[in-house]
PDB file of N, CA, C and O in Angstrom:
ATOM      1  N   UNK A   1      -2.712  14.111 -23.848  1.00  0.00           N
ATOM      2  CA  UNK A   1      -1.221  13.704 -23.708  1.00  0.00           C
ATOM      3  C   UNK A   1       0.015  13.252 -24.855  1.00  0.00           C
ATOM      4  O   UNK A   1       1.222  13.278 -25.096  1.00  0.00           O
ATOM      5  N   UNK A   2      -1.614  12.733 -25.438  1.00  0.00           N
ATOM      6  CA  UNK A   2      -0.144  11.794 -27.183  1.00  0.00           C
ATOM      7  C   UNK A   2      -0.354  10.391 -27.344  1.00  0.00           C
ATOM      8  O   UNK A   2      -0.488   9.650 -26.370  1.00  0.00           O
ATOM      9  N   UNK A   3      -0.392   9.972 -28.579  1.00  0.00           N
ATOM     10  CA  UNK A   3      -0.397   8.781 -28.705  1.00  0.00           C
ATOM     11  C   UNK A   3       0.712   8.129 -29.505  1.00  0.00           C
ATOM     12  O   UNK A   3       0.488   7.371 -30.449  1.00  0.00           O
ATOM     13  N   UNK A   4       2.410   8.599 -28.905  1.00  0.00           N
ATOM     14  CA  UNK A   4       3.582   8.585 -30.020  1.00  0.00           C
ATOM     15  C   UNK A   4       3.868   7.159 -29.515  1.00  0.00           C
ATOM     16  O   UNK A   4       3.177   6.441 -28.793  1.00  0.00           O
ATOM     17  N   UNK A   5       5.161   6.921 -30.128  1.00  0.00           N
ATOM     18  CA  UNK A   5       5.893   5.742 -29.831  1.00  0.00           C
ATOM     19  C   UNK A   5       6.268   5.405 -28.126  1.00  0.00           C
ATOM     20  O   UNK A   5       6.305   4.292 -27.601  1.00  0.00           O
ATOM     21  N   UNK A   6       6.494   6.578 -27.558  1.00  0.00           N
ATOM     22  CA  UNK A   6       6.610   6.366 -25.648  1.00  0.00           C
ATOM     23  C   UNK A   6       5.673   5.709 -24.780  1.00  0.00           C
ATOM     24  O   UNK A   6       5.899   5.178 -23.692  1.00  0.00           O
ATOM     25  N   UNK A   7       4.377   5.838 -25.531  1.00  0.00           N
ATOM     26  CA  UNK A   7       2.460   5.463 -25.300  1.00  0.00           C
ATOM     27  C   UNK A   7       2.366   3.952 -25.565  1.00  0.00           C
ATOM     28  O   UNK A   7       1.323   3.344 -25.322  1.00  0.00           O
ATOM     29  N   UNK A   8       3.670   3.228 -26.161  1.00  0.00           N
ATOM     30  CA  UNK A   8       3.376   1.872 -27.291  1.00  0.00           C
ATOM     31  C   UNK A   8       3.316   0.785 -25.857  1.00  0.00           C
ATOM     32  O   UNK A   8       4.467   0.728 -25.424  1.00  0.00           O
ATOM     33  N   UNK A   9       2.805   0.318 -25.391  1.00  0.00           N
ATOM     34  CA  UNK A   9       3.134  -0.775 -24.568  1.00  0.00           C
ATOM     35  C   UNK A   9       3.892  -1.563 -24.504  1.00  0.00           C
ATOM     36  O   UNK A   9       3.789  -2.290 -23.515  1.00  0.00           O
ATOM     37  N   UNK A  10       4.827  -1.803 -25.300  1.00  0.00           N
ATOM     38  CA  UNK A  10       6.629  -2.626 -25.875  1.00  0.00           C
ATOM     39  C   UNK A  10       6.937  -1.596 -25.590  1.00  0.00           C
ATOM     40  O   UNK A  10       6.716  -1.372 -26.780  1.00  0.00           O
ATOM     41  N   UNK A  11       7.301  -0.507 -25.125  1.00  0.00           N
ATOM     42  CA  UNK A  11       7.577   0.645 -24.449  1.00  0.00           C
ATOM     43  C   UNK A  11       7.871   0.744 -22.797  1.00  0.00           C
ATOM     44  O   UNK A  11       8.821   0.568 -22.034  1.00  0.00           O
ATOM     45  N   UNK A  12       6.939   1.004 -22.751  1.00  0.00           N
ATOM     46  CA  UNK A  12       6.105   0.539 -21.788  1.00  0.00           C
ATOM     47  C   UNK A  12       5.090  -0.185 -21.215  1.00  0.00           C
ATOM     48  O   UNK A  12       3.899  -0.139 -21.525  1.00  0.00           O
ATOM     49  N   UNK A  13       5.795  -1.099 -20.059  1.00  0.00           N
ATOM     50  CA  UNK A  13       4.926  -2.108 -20.005  1.00  0.00           C
ATOM     51  C   UNK A  13       3.480  -1.553 -19.221  1.00  0.00           C
ATOM     52  O   UNK A  13       3.346  -0.425 -18.746  1.00  0.00           O
ATOM     53  N   UNK A  14       2.492  -2.592 -19.213  1.00  0.00           N
ATOM     54  CA  UNK A  14       1.340  -2.374 -18.268  1.00  0.00           C
ATOM     55  C   UNK A  14       1.624  -2.963 -16.773  1.00  0.00           C
ATOM     56  O   UNK A  14       2.412  -3.814 -16.362  1.00  0.00           O
ATOM     57  N   UNK A  15       0.709  -2.201 -16.178  1.00  0.00           N
ATOM     58  CA  UNK A  15       0.923  -2.642 -14.284  1.00  0.00           C
ATOM     59  C   UNK A  15       0.387  -3.963 -14.347  1.00  0.00           C
ATOM     60  O   UNK A  15      -0.586  -4.173 -15.070  1.00  0.00           O
ATOM     61  N   UNK A  16       0.854  -4.789 -13.743  1.00  0.00           N
ATOM     62  CA  UNK A  16       0.420  -6.059 -13.542  1.00  0.00           C
ATOM     63  C   UNK A  16       0.014  -6.517 -12.460  1.00  0.00           C
ATOM     64  O   UNK A  16       0.509  -6.194 -11.380  1.00  0.00           O
ATOM     65  N   UNK A  17      -1.140  -7.497 -12.623  1.00  0.00           N
ATOM     66  CA  UNK A  17      -1.777  -6.927 -11.389  1.00  0.00           C
ATOM     67  C   UNK A  17      -1.469  -8.166 -10.090  1.00  0.00           C
ATOM     68  O   UNK A  17      -1.960  -8.257  -8.964  1.00  0.00           O
ATOM     69  N   UNK A  18      -0.292  -9.162 -10.913  1.00  0.00           N
ATOM     70  CA  UNK A  18       0.393  -9.328  -9.460  1.00  0.00           C
ATOM     71  C   UNK A  18       1.162  -8.769  -8.867  1.00  0.00           C
ATOM     72  O   UNK A  18       1.470  -8.945  -7.688  1.00  0.00           O
ATOM     73  N   UNK A  19       1.718  -7.753  -9.876  1.00  0.00           N
ATOM     74  CA  UNK A  19       2.555  -6.948  -8.720  1.00  0.00           C
ATOM     75  C   UNK A  19       1.706  -6.110  -7.861  1.00  0.00           C
ATOM     76  O   UNK A  19       2.137  -5.987  -6.714  1.00  0.00           O
ATOM     77  N   UNK A  20       0.653  -5.530  -8.118  1.00  0.00           N
ATOM     78  CA  UNK A  20      -0.347  -5.410  -6.940  1.00  0.00           C
ATOM     79  C   UNK A  20      -0.118  -5.783  -6.040  1.00  0.00           C
ATOM     80  O   UNK A  20       0.502  -5.230  -5.132  1.00  0.00           O
ATOM     81  N   UNK A  21      -0.649  -7.012  -6.083  1.00  0.00           N
ATOM     82  CA  UNK A  21      -1.151  -7.820  -5.145  1.00  0.00           C
ATOM     83  C   UNK A  21       0.097  -7.945  -4.119  1.00  0.00           C
ATOM     84  O   UNK A  21      -0.025  -7.770  -2.907  1.00  0.00           O
ATOM     85  N   UNK A  22       1.362  -8.285  -4.789  1.00  0.00           N
ATOM     86  CA  UNK A  22       2.530  -8.603  -4.252  1.00  0.00           C
ATOM     87  C   UNK A  22       2.646  -6.965  -3.338  1.00  0.00           C
ATOM     88  O   UNK A  22       2.509  -6.974  -2.115  1.00  0.00           O
ATOM     89  N   UNK A  23       2.855  -5.898  -3.946  1.00  0.00           N
ATOM     90  CA  UNK A  23       2.923  -4.966  -3.643  1.00  0.00           C
ATOM     91  C   UNK A  23       2.209  -4.310  -1.944  1.00  0.00           C
ATOM     92  O   UNK A  23       2.695  -3.932  -0.878  1.00  0.00           O
ATOM     93  N   UNK A  24       0.579  -4.504  -2.626  1.00  0.00           N
ATOM     94  CA  UNK A  24       0.074  -4.990  -1.376  1.00  0.00           C
ATOM     95  C   UNK A  24       0.011  -5.717   0.141  1.00  0.00           C
ATOM     96  O   UNK A  24      -0.007  -5.162   1.239  1.00  0.00           O
ATOM     97  N   UNK A  25      -0.015  -7.165  -0.184  1.00  0.00           N
ATOM     98  CA  UNK A  25       0.392  -7.549   0.818  1.00  0.00           C
ATOM     99  C   UNK A  25       1.719  -7.588   1.379  1.00  0.00           C
ATOM    100  O   UNK A  25       1.821  -8.470   2.232  1.00  0.00           O
ATOM    101  N   UNK A  26       3.092  -6.713   1.119  1.00  0.00           N
ATOM    102  CA  UNK A  26       4.136  -6.436   2.188  1.00  0.00           C
ATOM    103  C   UNK A  26       3.868  -5.097   2.382  1.00  0.00           C
ATOM    104  O   UNK A  26       4.489  -4.469   3.240  1.00  0.00           O
ATOM    105  N   UNK A  27       2.714  -4.393   1.445  1.00  0.00           N
ATOM    106  CA  UNK A  27       2.132  -3.570   2.674  1.00  0.00           C
ATOM    107  C   UNK A  27       1.822  -3.266   3.982  1.00  0.00           C
ATOM    108  O   UNK A  27       2.253  -2.559   4.893  1.00  0.00           O
ATOM    109  N   UNK A  28       0.496  -4.419   3.660  1.00  0.00           N
ATOM    110  CA  UNK A  28      -0.137  -5.236   5.086  1.00  0.00           C
ATOM    111  C   UNK A  28       1.073  -5.692   6.344  1.00  0.00           C
ATOM    112  O   UNK A  28       1.012  -5.537   7.564  1.00  0.00           O
ATOM    113  N   UNK A  29       2.124  -6.284   5.512  1.00  0.00           N
ATOM    114  CA  UNK A  29       3.149  -6.783   6.711  1.00  0.00           C
ATOM    115  C   UNK A  29       3.987  -5.920   7.438  1.00  0.00           C
ATOM    116  O   UNK A  29       4.846  -6.378   8.191  1.00  0.00           O
ATOM    117  N   UNK A  30       3.742  -4.188   7.215  1.00  0.00           N
ATOM    118  CA  UNK A  30       4.635  -3.472   7.211  1.00  0.00           C
ATOM    119  C   UNK A  30       3.469  -2.529   8.819  1.00  0.00           C
ATOM    120  O   UNK A  30       3.709  -2.137   9.961  1.00  0.00           O
ATOM    121  N   UNK A  31       2.177  -2.584   7.832  1.00  0.00           N
ATOM    122  CA  UNK A  31       1.219  -2.399   9.295  1.00  0.00           C
ATOM    123  C   UNK A  31       0.666  -3.040  10.171  1.00  0.00           C
ATOM    124  O   UNK A  31      -0.198  -2.677  10.969  1.00  0.00           O
ATOM    125  N   UNK A  32       1.424  -4.548   9.966  1.00  0.00           N
ATOM    126  CA  UNK A  32       1.166  -5.275  11.249  1.00  0.00           C
ATOM    127  C   UNK A  32       2.689  -5.429  12.166  1.00  0.00           C
ATOM    128  O   UNK A  32       2.697  -5.816  13.335  1.00  0.00           O
ATOM    129  N   UNK A  33       3.739  -5.110  11.520  1.00  0.00           N
ATOM    130  CA  UNK A  33       5.038  -4.617  12.182  1.00  0.00           C
ATOM    131  C   UNK A  33       4.666  -3.233  12.864  1.00  0.00           C
ATOM    132  O   UNK A  33       5.334  -2.873  13.834  1.00  0.00           O
ATOM    133  N   UNK A  34       4.085  -2.792  12.602  1.00  0.00           N
ATOM    134  CA  UNK A  34       3.675  -1.378  13.400  1.00  0.00           C
ATOM    135  C   UNK A  34       3.050  -1.292  14.421  1.00  0.00           C
ATOM    136  O   UNK A  34       3.123  -0.325  15.179  1.00  0.00           O
ATOM    137  N   UNK A  35       2.112  -2.614  14.652  1.00  0.00           N
ATOM    138  CA  UNK A  35       1.257  -2.343  16.004  1.00  0.00           C
ATOM    139  C   UNK A  35      -0.591  -2.421  15.194  1.00  0.00           C
ATOM    140  O   UNK A  35      -1.532  -2.614  15.964  1.00  0.00           O
ATOM    141  N   UNK A  36      -0.805  -2.286  13.995  1.00  0.00           N
ATOM    142  CA  UNK A  36      -2.855  -2.432  13.995  1.00  0.00           C
ATOM    143  C   UNK A  36      -2.532  -3.787  13.686  1.00  0.00           C
ATOM    144  O   UNK A  36      -1.733  -4.461  13.035  1.00  0.00           O
ATOM    145  N   UNK A  37      -3.790  -3.907  14.660  1.00  0.00           N
ATOM    146  CA  UNK A  37      -3.840  -5.623  14.688  1.00  0.00           C
ATOM    147  C   UNK A  37      -4.870  -5.883  13.620  1.00  0.00           C
ATOM    148  O   UNK A  37      -5.818  -5.159  13.313  1.00  0.00           O
ATOM    149  N   UNK A  38      -4.499  -7.106  13.082  1.00  0.00           N
ATOM    150  CA  UNK A  38      -5.088  -7.735  11.831  1.00  0.00           C
ATOM    151  C   UNK A  38      -6.472  -7.493  11.591  1.00  0.00           C
ATOM    152  O   UNK A  38      -6.801  -7.737  10.430  1.00  0.00           O
ATOM    153  N   UNK A  39      -7.493  -7.036  12.429  1.00  0.00           N
ATOM    154  CA  UNK A  39      -8.719  -7.157  12.301  1.00  0.00           C
ATOM    155  C   UNK A  39      -9.101  -5.964  11.650  1.00  0.00           C
ATOM    156  O   UNK A  39      -9.936  -5.814  10.759  1.00  0.00           O
ATOM    157  N   UNK A  40      -8.316  -5.060  12.263  1.00  0.00           N
ATOM    158  CA  UNK A  40      -8.461  -3.526  12.168  1.00  0.00           C
ATOM    159  C   UNK A  40      -7.834  -3.379   9.965  1.00  0.00           C
ATOM    160  O   UNK A  40      -7.956  -2.524   9.088  1.00  0.00           O
ATOM    161  N   UNK A  41      -7.348  -4.472  10.043  1.00  0.00           N
ATOM    162  CA  UNK A  41      -6.177  -4.160   8.386  1.00  0.00           C
ATOM    163  C   UNK A  41      -7.539  -4.567   7.858  1.00  0.00           C
ATOM    164  O   UNK A  41      -7.980  -3.691   7.113  1.00  0.00           O
ATOM    165  N   UNK A  42      -8.396  -5.661   8.002  1.00  0.00           N
ATOM    166  CA  UNK A  42      -9.236  -6.481   7.296  1.00  0.00           C
ATOM    167  C   UNK A  42     -10.539  -5.512   6.506  1.00  0.00           C
ATOM    168  O   UNK A  42     -11.579  -5.950   6.016  1.00  0.00           O
ATOM    169  N   UNK A  43     -10.208  -4.493   6.560  1.00  0.00           N
ATOM    170  CA  UNK A  43     -11.480  -3.119   7.328  1.00  0.00           C
ATOM    171  C   UNK A  43     -11.200  -2.088   5.824  1.00  0.00           C
ATOM    172  O   UNK A  43     -11.847  -1.276   5.163  1.00  0.00           O
ATOM    173  N   UNK A  44      -9.549  -2.837   5.799  1.00  0.00           N
ATOM    174  CA  UNK A  44      -8.537  -0.695   5.027  1.00  0.00           C
ATOM    175  C   UNK A  44      -8.834  -1.659   3.717  1.00  0.00           C
ATOM    176  O   UNK A  44      -8.854  -2.873   3.513  1.00  0.00           O
ATOM    177  N   UNK A  45      -9.129  -0.053   2.673  1.00  0.00           N
ATOM    178  CA  UNK A  45      -8.866  -0.482   1.843  1.00  0.00           C
ATOM    179  C   UNK A  45      -7.121   0.463   1.070  1.00  0.00           C
ATOM    180  O   UNK A  45      -6.620   1.511   1.476  1.00  0.00           O
ATOM    181  N   UNK A  46      -6.675  -0.376   0.001  1.00  0.00           N
ATOM    182  CA  UNK A  46      -5.317   0.284  -0.322  1.00  0.00           C
ATOM    183  C   UNK A  46      -5.053   1.547  -0.454  1.00  0.00           C
ATOM    184  O   UNK A  46      -3.941   1.834  -0.898  1.00  0.00           O
ATOM    185  N   UNK A  47      -6.073   2.719  -0.081  1.00  0.00           N
ATOM    186  CA  UNK A  47      -5.568   4.132  -0.159  1.00  0.00           C
ATOM    187  C   UNK A  47      -5.846   4.106   1.813  1.00  0.00           C
ATOM    188  O   UNK A  47      -4.911   4.666   2.385  1.00  0.00           O
ATOM    189  N   UNK A  48      -6.637   3.711   2.510  1.00  0.00           N
ATOM    190  CA  UNK A  48      -5.790   4.078   4.162  1.00  0.00           C
ATOM    191  C   UNK A  48      -5.228   3.479   4.497  1.00  0.00           C
ATOM    192  O   UNK A  48      -4.972   3.638   5.690  1.00  0.00           O
ATOM    193  N   UNK A  49      -4.322   1.891   3.538  1.00  0.00           N
ATOM    194  CA  UNK A  49      -3.381   1.397   4.350  1.00  0.00           C
ATOM    195  C   UNK A  49      -1.634   2.573   4.206  1.00  0.00           C
ATOM    196  O   UNK A  49      -0.695   2.834   4.958  1.00  0.00           O
ATOM    197  N   UNK A  50      -1.996   2.895   2.976  1.00  0.00           N
ATOM    198  CA  UNK A  50      -0.801   4.088   1.959  1.00  0.00           C
ATOM    199  C   UNK A  50      -0.724   4.823   2.865  1.00  0.00           C
ATOM    200  O   UNK A  50       0.423   5.040   3.258  1.00  0.00           O
ATOM    201  N   UNK A  51      -1.846   5.507   3.579  1.00  0.00           N
ATOM    202  CA  UNK A  51      -2.100   7.038   4.039  1.00  0.00           C
ATOM    203  C   UNK A  51      -1.928   6.252   5.572  1.00  0.00           C
ATOM    204  O   UNK A  51      -1.078   6.933   6.145  1.00  0.00           O
ATOM    205  N   UNK A  52      -2.315   5.213   6.429  1.00  0.00           N
ATOM    206  CA  UNK A  52      -0.742   4.675   7.658  1.00  0.00           C
ATOM    207  C   UNK A  52       0.441   4.732   7.304  1.00  0.00           C
ATOM    208  O   UNK A  52       1.217   5.405   7.981  1.00  0.00           O
ATOM    209  N   UNK A  53       0.819   4.160   6.344  1.00  0.00           N
ATOM    210  CA  UNK A  53       2.139   3.848   5.907  1.00  0.00           C
ATOM    211  C   UNK A  53       2.596   5.252   5.620  1.00  0.00           C
ATOM    212  O   UNK A  53       3.780   5.389   5.926  1.00  0.00           O
ATOM    213  N   UNK A  54       2.173   6.082   5.249  1.00  0.00           N
ATOM    214  CA  UNK A  54       3.111   7.503   4.933  1.00  0.00           C
ATOM    215  C   UNK A  54       3.867   8.179   5.799  1.00  0.00           C
ATOM    216  O   UNK A  54       4.907   8.743   5.458  1.00  0.00           O
ATOM    217  N   UNK A  55       3.281   8.177   7.311  1.00  0.00           N
ATOM    218  CA  UNK A  55       3.512   8.693   8.778  1.00  0.00           C
ATOM    219  C   UNK A  55       3.563   7.499   9.631  1.00  0.00           C
ATOM    220  O   UNK A  55       2.725   7.097  10.437  1.00  0.00           O
ATOM    221  N   UNK A  56       5.136   6.820   9.178  1.00  0.00           N
ATOM    222  CA  UNK A  56       4.527   5.264  10.020  1.00  0.00           C
ATOM    223  C   UNK A  56       5.558   5.933  11.821  1.00  0.00           C
ATOM    224  O   UNK A  56       5.812   4.956  12.527  1.00  0.00           O
ATOM    225  N   UNK A  57       5.887   6.832  12.237  1.00  0.00           N
ATOM    226  CA  UNK A  57       6.000   6.709  13.712  1.00  0.00           C
ATOM    227  C   UNK A  57       4.766   6.878  13.866  1.00  0.00           C
ATOM    228  O   UNK A  57       4.102   5.843  13.917  1.00  0.00           O
ATOM    229  N   UNK A  58       4.162   7.968  13.970  1.00  0.00           N
ATOM    230  CA  UNK A  58       2.760   8.437  13.790  1.00  0.00           C
ATOM    231  C   UNK A  58       2.081   7.165  14.112  1.00  0.00           C
ATOM    232  O   UNK A  58       1.460   6.853  15.128  1.00  0.00           O
ATOM    233  N   UNK A  59       2.378   6.356  12.815  1.00  0.00           N
ATOM    234  CA  UNK A  59       1.029   5.338  12.995  1.00  0.00           C
ATOM    235  C   UNK A  59       1.174   4.468  14.477  1.00  0.00           C
ATOM    236  O   UNK A  59       0.400   4.043  15.334  1.00  0.00           O
ATOM    237  N   UNK A  60       3.139   4.479  14.150  1.00  0.00           N
ATOM    238  CA  UNK A  60       2.608   3.139  15.828  1.00  0.00           C
ATOM    239  C   UNK A  60       2.334   4.104  16.927  1.00  0.00           C
ATOM    240  O   UNK A  60       1.252   3.759  17.403  1.00  0.00           O
ATOM    241  N   UNK A  61       2.759   5.080  17.523  1.00  0.00           N
ATOM    242  CA  UNK A  61       2.229   5.899  18.461  1.00  0.00           C
ATOM    243  C   UNK A  61       0.740   5.899  18.596  1.00  0.00           C
ATOM    244  O   UNK A  61       0.124   5.667  19.636  1.00  0.00           O
ATOM    245  N   UNK A  62       0.129   6.242  17.188  1.00  0.00           N
ATOM    246  CA  UNK A  62      -1.436   6.562  17.663  1.00  0.00           C
ATOM    247  C   UNK A  62      -1.910   4.769  17.803  1.00  0.00           C
ATOM    248  O   UNK A  62      -2.902   4.715  18.531  1.00  0.00           O
ATOM    249  N   UNK A  63      -1.569   3.624  17.417  1.00  0.00           N
ATOM    250  CA  UNK A  63      -1.696   2.754  17.723  1.00  0.00           C
ATOM    251  C   UNK A  63      -1.918   1.797  18.970  1.00  0.00           C
ATOM    252  O   UNK A  63      -2.743   0.923  19.237  1.00  0.00           O
ATOM    253  N   UNK A  64      -0.062   2.727  20.064  1.00  0.00           N
ATOM    254  CA  UNK A  64       0.339   1.811  20.802  1.00  0.00           C
ATOM    255  C   UNK A  64      -0.708   2.809  21.913  1.00  0.00           C
ATOM    256  O   UNK A  64      -1.148   2.284  22.936  1.00  0.00           O
ATOM    257  N   UNK A  65      -1.076   4.500  21.516  1.00  0.00           N
ATOM    258  CA  UNK A  65      -1.611   4.801  22.616  1.00  0.00           C
ATOM    259  C   UNK A  65      -3.866   4.049  22.435  1.00  0.00           C
ATOM    260  O   UNK A  65      -4.858   4.529  22.984  1.00  0.00           O
ATOM    261  N   UNK A  66      -3.779   2.952  21.568  1.00  0.00           N
ATOM    262  CA  UNK A  66      -4.965   2.596  21.533  1.00  0.00           C
ATOM    263  C   UNK A  66      -5.450   1.295  22.053  1.00  0.00           C
ATOM    264  O   UNK A  66      -6.481   0.673  22.309  1.00  0.00           O
ATOM    265  N   UNK A  67      -3.974   1.203  22.074  1.00  0.00           N
ATOM    266  CA  UNK A  67      -4.660  -0.494  23.264  1.00  0.00           C
ATOM    267  C   UNK A  67      -4.319  -0.551  24.563  1.00  0.00           C
ATOM    268  O   UNK A  67      -4.692  -1.496  25.258  1.00  0.00           O
TER     269      UNK A  67
END
């Protein structure tokens, strides 16, 4: 890749833990709105959460069928 000026932290900020937690919290709220129960969501990791959010119509349809 390289180690030039563009890679410096002063130019490009490092990812913040607080921002990541905020994004995950927002994604969980979106999944609740799609109909996934909170008990199921507590077992999911972040990759799974993002995978369900990638296709919201399919997610809604599949979880409605499970109820």
